[in-house]
C-alpha positions as a Python dict, from the first residue, in 0.01 Angstrom:
ca = {
    (1, 'M'): (0, 0, 0),
    (2, 'N'): (-159, 330, 96),
    (3, 'R'): (-54, 481, 426),
    (4, 'I'): (-365, 700, 445),
    (5, 'I'): (-717, 607, 556),
    (6, 'Y'): (-1006, 841, 467),
    (7, 'K'): (-1313, 873, 688),
    (8, 'L'): (-1624, 1092, 706),
    (9, 'W'): (-1666, 1369, 960),
    (10, 'Q'): (-1993, 1211, 1069),
    (11, 'D'): (-1799, 898, 1171),
    (12, 'V'): (-1518, 1052, 1378),
    (13, 'P'): (-1509, 1249, 1704),
    (14, 'K'): (-1513, 1627, 1667),
    (15, 'K'): (-1202, 1643, 1885),
    (16, 'Y'): (-1003, 1592, 1565),
    (17, 'A'): (-1151, 1905, 1411),
    (18, 'Y'): (-1053, 2106, 1717),
    (19, 'Q'): (-706, 1948, 1719),
    (20, 'L'): (-648, 2054, 1358),
    (21, 'W'): (-821, 2389, 1316),
    (22, 'Q'): (-725, 2524, 1656),
    (23, 'N'): (-360, 2437, 1605),
    (24, 'P'): (-190, 2777, 1568),
    (25, 'D'): (63, 2645, 1314),
    (26, 'V'): (-221, 2526, 1089),
    (27, 'A'): (-469, 2808, 1152),
    (28, 'K'): (-218, 3084, 1074),
    (29, 'Y'): (-233, 2979, 708),
    (30, 'I'): (-612, 2955, 679),
    (31, 'H'): (-762, 3203, 927),
    (32, 'K'): (-696, 3576, 954),
    (33, 'N'): (-702, 3562, 1336),
    (34, 'G'): (-462, 3269, 1341),
    (35, 'M'): (-714, 3058, 1532),
    (36, 'F'): (-1062, 2917, 1482),
    (37, 'S'): (-1309, 2973, 1764),
    (38, 'D'): (-1507, 2679, 1900),
    (39, 'D'): (-1812, 2801, 1707),
    (40, 'E'): (-1612, 2825, 1384),
    (41, 'V'): (-1486, 2469, 1427),
    (42, 'E'): (-1842, 2347, 1488),
    (43, 'D'): (-1962, 2538, 1180),
    (44, 'R'): (-1682, 2396, 970),
    (45, 'V'): (-1768, 2037, 1064),
    (46, 'F'): (-2136, 2109, 995),
    (47, 'V'): (-2053, 2245, 648),
    (48, 'E'): (-1825, 1950, 569),
    (49, 'N'): (-2107, 1707, 656),
    (50, 'Q'): (-2358, 1914, 460),
    (51, 'Q'): (-2132, 1920, 152),
    (52, 'F'): (-2100, 1544, 170),
    (53, 'D'): (-2475, 1497, 201),
    (54, 'E'): (-2550, 1735, -87),
    (55, 'H'): (-2251, 1685, -320),
    (56, 'G'): (-2066, 1371, -206),
    (57, 'V'): (-1748, 1564, -127),
    (58, 'Q'): (-1579, 1707, 181),
    (59, 'Y'): (-1238, 1766, 332),
    (60, 'F'): (-1218, 1414, 473),
    (61, 'P'): (-1048, 1343, 805),
    (62, 'I'): (-740, 1137, 725),
    (63, 'F'): (-549, 891, 938),
    (64, 'I'): (-241, 674, 911),
    (65, 'N'): (-190, 328, 1052),
    (66, 'E'): (85, 335, 1310),
    (67, 'D'): (150, 22, 1511),
    (68, 'A'): (-208, -95, 1439),
    (69, 'D'): (-349, 233, 1573),
    (70, 'E'): (-508, 493, 1353),
    (71, 'V'): (-343, 832, 1400),
    (72, 'F'): (-522, 1148, 1290),
    (73, 'I'): (-302, 1359, 1062),
    (74, 'G'): (-539, 1614, 907),
    (75, 'V'): (-787, 1653, 621),
    (76, 'A'): (-781, 1621, 244),
    (77, 'G'): (-1056, 1653, -8),
    (78, 'L'): (-1268, 1855, -243),
    (79, 'R'): (-1538, 2117, -215),
    (80, 'P'): (-1802, 2196, -474),
    (81, 'T'): (-1793, 2525, -662),
    (82, 'T'): (-2074, 2705, -838),
    (83, 'E'): (-1940, 2575, -1170),
    (84, 'N'): (-2046, 2230, -1288),
    (85, 'G'): (-1753, 1985, -1299),
    (86, 'V'): (-1520, 2220, -1107),
    (87, 'F'): (-1403, 2149, -753),
    (88, 'E'): (-1181, 2317, -495),
    (89, 'F'): (-895, 2106, -358),
    (90, 'G'): (-754, 2131, -9),
    (91, 'I'): (-523, 1963, 239),
    (92, 'H'): (-455, 2068, 599),
    (93, 'L'): (-212, 1857, 800),
    (94, 'L'): (-101, 1875, 1160),
    (95, 'P'): (257, 2011, 1180),
    (96, 'E'): (410, 1687, 1306),
    (97, 'F'): (315, 1531, 969),
    (98, 'W'): (455, 1805, 745),
    (99, 'H'): (744, 1727, 507),
    (100, 'Q'): (688, 1349, 516),
    (101, 'G'): (512, 1306, 181),
    (102, 'F'): (162, 1277, 328),
    (103, 'A'): (30, 1588, 149),
    (104, 'S'): (149, 1467, -191),
    (105, 'E'): (17, 1116, -129),
    (106, 'A'): (-323, 1243, -15),
    (107, 'G'): (-328, 1495, -298),
    (108, 'Q'): (-268, 1228, -561),
    (109, 'H'): (-551, 1015, -415),
    (110, 'I'): (-788, 1313, -414),
    (111, 'L'): (-702, 1408, -774),
    (112, 'N'): (-750, 1047, -890),
    (113, 'W'): (-1085, 1032, -713),
    (114, 'G'): (-1196, 1373, -844),
    (115, 'F'): (-1109, 1311, -1206),
    (116, 'N'): (-1169, 936, -1236),
    (117, 'D'): (-1466, 883, -1004),
    (118, 'L'): (-1642, 1220, -982),
    (119, 'G'): (-1586, 1321, -1344),
    (120, 'A'): (-1428, 1656, -1254),
    (121, 'Q'): (-1325, 1867, -1551),
    (122, 'E'): (-1111, 2104, -1345),
    (123, 'I'): (-979, 2117, -989),
    (124, 'R'): (-860, 2445, -839),
    (125, 'A'): (-646, 2512, -534),
    (126, 'G'): (-500, 2807, -353),
    (127, 'H'): (-253, 2856, -72),
    (128, 'N'): (-150, 3119, 173),
    (129, 'P'): (131, 3320, 9),
    (130, 'N'): (347, 3254, 317),
    (131, 'N'): (322, 2877, 274),
    (132, 'Q'): (583, 2783, 15),
    (133, 'A'): (555, 2411, 95),
    (134, 'S'): (198, 2416, -39),
    (135, 'K'): (318, 2582, -359),
    (136, 'K'): (576, 2305, -411),
    (137, 'M'): (323, 2030, -342),
    (138, 'L'): (65, 2175, -584),
    (139, 'T'): (328, 2211, -856),
    (140, 'R'): (445, 1851, -803),
    (141, 'L'): (84, 1734, -841),
    (142, 'G'): (58, 1908, -1180),
    (143, 'F'): (-133, 2224, -1085),
    (144, 'N'): (-51, 2536, -1283),
    (145, 'Y'): (-52, 2888, -1143),
    (146, 'V'): (-341, 3097, -1278),
    (147, 'F'): (-360, 3422, -1077),
    (148, 'D'): (-369, 3569, -728),
    (149, 'Q'): (-714, 3588, -571),
    (150, 'Y'): (-838, 3756, -254),
    (151, 'Y'): (-930, 3498, 11),
    (152, 'A'): (-1154, 3651, 278),
    (153, 'P'): (-1077, 3397, 556),
    (154, 'T'): (-713, 3514, 564),
    (155, 'G'): (-754, 3866, 427),
    (156, 'L'): (-473, 3798, 178),
    (157, 'N'): (-433, 3748, -194),
    (158, 'H'): (-363, 3378, -242),
    (159, 'P'): (-189, 3227, -543),
    (160, 'T'): (-451, 3021, -723),
    (161, 'Y'): (-380, 2710, -929),
    (162, 'S'): (-572, 2483, -1162),
    (163, 'I'): (-542, 2141, -1315),
    (164, 'T'): (-780, 2025, -1587),
    (165, 'F'): (-875, 1669, -1665),
    (166, 'D'): (-683, 1688, -1993),
    (167, 'N'): (-365, 1808, -1817),
    (168, 'Y'): (-410, 1548, -1545),
    (169, 'K'): (-444, 1251, -1779),
    (170, 'N'): (-137, 1367, -1974),
    (171, 'N'): (69, 1423, -1658),
}
């Protein structure tokens, strides 16, 4: 049984976006100022909804069932790229859910969905160079390191990884 429930941003309160992206332990890995402003959180939710409307993908809000209550734990999903059949993969979890297997579980679901349902040919991911847990999770999921790439939101060169459909199905 899956522990994780996926929803759409249009169906959940925006308070979850603020809870996640204004958490300093999360934001330090994805924002150069270490914090998203209220306007940036609003913009991010708008873009997630727009990506779903236009491409059928987003970083979905994810929840776990805990004592019959749904508990928000973060986001997991895909973003479109300018290349046909290529998506960007991402997971952001609240710190209290780190190191409990949720990232790997969500990641496996997202890869299955991307390759088997969306017909992705390649899925790419990057991580803040200071976040070694993300590196381990991506490697466990079968991603291979490709190169370091400048990521403007953090102002850092991020290790970038890729997994192709052929590598995924043989993994």
